[in-house]
Steps between C-alpha positions, in 0.01 A plus 500: 500500500440229753245585759536459879226250497723275287793503737403223741448260221814610305722454803422130478677505167838593645609145614404372159715771329799409725464134416467572130733783388394470132476820291123450488344433844208269521159666502323541836202269496271693739265791446637853462269791575510858369268762645448851354282799543359572153321779322317455167665158472860632535726459802527804720736341756599151614378400854671315775339352809384765745630799299383836631205662325623704201399604148137405428475325836478837654148611397395857426306697763146362502179628646355290784250251356658513149751268329832560332600344173616131504868408508583170338757247640613240247659164599697305240646151502835548317822317425850599619782592260597138520155372393279283712195617693192320601132548575432759767239419772355783722214587726247777428616843615324650797511824692697430816520868606292806422156352540209675330714788380635296208333276251640209314395340165618139444261423211675253274797449735658166445604292802483147369827542295652771297709322223847615409471799269148586624371760743210603712403827677300671772391860567481718804356847557443753778143528646528726812215460754617789722736792488873436541806312360489126469735214424401167364658173411400233249645157571504176301718190544689294247671168491860605440669154518271217431783252457693542825208632707175388334187664635688778673369842403672843577357843518513771235377836626407810299466820697269790404418841641238767472380827657174692486421856403226723633412620154584397142852613407693522176749217437771472235523153333744458209449230238684373191355499150135537592310658790444144630849372413776384731530725801824691563602604852719781625871433434424133416782321324465505124305213351229404254453788247738730684787270413554581137771236447773524236476759221753546213629856495404554132152354540345816633260512796315199623129466493336745739397397850188686625485565869147576623467721810166418649313672772388167649242638736120469525279767345477802718867490592709815445693548178858373480758761416814403318828681432650489154687163460873529436781258431757519771874553454656201325188429295633646170451167319127518549238717319193658660172596328253707705240561229232300697594634844262715707585652841148456653345156517143457634401184689481202261695681222862469387783695337765335284871528446683329215860377540742331255858376520727656235866408584785709368779313676582134573425360840226461762306817566289559802258789488218638705183701446374709788205725572346668803147417613272594791302183606671512842555116484751419238852652490546842347683517278385166366787325316467243223824303421598430141772268356645421160819388334665653194680250265684535170344194332144364515469241771347229278411598151764486224404532137757402231507507125775239458546138577645377832641366704332719759581289808807303596356203694834367626523721813231500765319727480508536117671815374323731250729536202285635213484853351170683503349814368395809691129557531365701199850501337526628141434251223862423416689182436274199472202703577531657149378215276638660188341533155242235415324459160132470477379145541789410728557531875769537757502393865665597825502271801479670841614300802363594841709387799427475870826629641392436863733200531440443867773458759708247682432451869636255752188292452577478124407684178185708523348592164376851421142605461300434179470783245142550388442638152194618307416451130717721271329729255605726207457870497577664163497389143297187426794362298630366830342201681601285797503115510465336840520126436803471724405777741415439871348741742693343793878496492660317787832599668790499256287404207384660175210524253490628144271678252541577135445837342413462133518783237295451182496833305158638413644824353821638368731706714611496865257328732522489878323370814536443869468156652343532839583231760288510816674370815484492878859604574447817700862602459458572126265727300178320398428408229858438373527672158705357204536735203524319164529635142528371142466626146248374251597481127339391175165458677233436220759455227490155323343325787133550443468719807505835332205748452252489215737714298771244555259231373446700191875527445519122524230464226678748278819310529317192373372684194850625423632146504246385246582791269869417524426136397284608206777726384755220523276262305464773239874546462556130468233471227644795313839343515380175344326686217809700418711181497260334249510813269878498485510129395 
């Protein structure tokens, strides 16, 4: 999404686009700035110049003379969807409103030039010096158009707000994954871990997202009391685990709620978790938005046990044309390697495809995301091994990689194993399981690989041969003697 701070510079591109109506517009050469409020390194919300205070920029009630937690503002120099971008020059952020009631930390802040693709940040917190409610503004300037207006800097303002409390009060603070993870705000649009992405219907539930419900208050504050969390109407595609939940949370402690996405129907599913709470500051009930999409086929990962072609590269984007197996499918067809005698082997080639083929936009073909794989392993009988000479852990859009499953019988009879393929396609079960089977025969017979008893049999066979030869020599000699006697 393009930020408001980009608009003055991007408007300059319009005459260029009108003069050059090619399918791929020229890249804007100037700097493009993206500003976000962050938590634990993840984006909470994008910021525009002079936005009203919201989310973490509204600090929890704070005792006079104390300080709230820091909130971090991140500034990135980015490219547009057309490419381009340039080094971003700024001035150091300062408090232009709020005075001593707020504190700013610009340690490490870069003003001499943030290169395209890089970022810098500053922090601000609430430090009330007297009772009341206070507003503050942090301002810095940036050179938005060094080509047409070199040396001209424009303001970017970040507004904050805080209020004091006469005594320490309980305060609900919700975080993803860990008690110090990305913060979640009441009714905030789904994002980060709460956006579960695509999930194949047959893949089962996604990995669990843990939501930590902290009483983010100083020691001595009252306990925080929570109502039992529930999934609201329309949240049937999500699963809730309350085994770590407690209703009473002392200051500095936390309760946990576990949520997973388990779609039963195709489509985009919006859900919500809600619970009542009594901190008197945040909304009650407090609502956590959830989002996921149910799909019939895995988004990226396709595993096949036949040769291609898997992609038709004539159209743009390429079309996926290969057949593929279901995850953990029975060992039928090529996955049954048949009967193999001892001392021999049979192989099966597995082809792994990245079926995220990308899309075609008016700016041209946009490839899909890379598919990241782990190293395959074998679970089961040791007769099966995997060979990875042609295997790659990164499969780019509309491309494939292969591995070989080899069966060398170590015992007679039916043998079986599961090939485990780790992957980062969240729409499919992980690891992807491939069932294989084969039958060993004549293991240890006539090939020197038998048991000690087998070795004895081989020696016995040798003695029998010599006895047979001696008998033949005896018969020949007797025949000659008889012939001489007759003459």
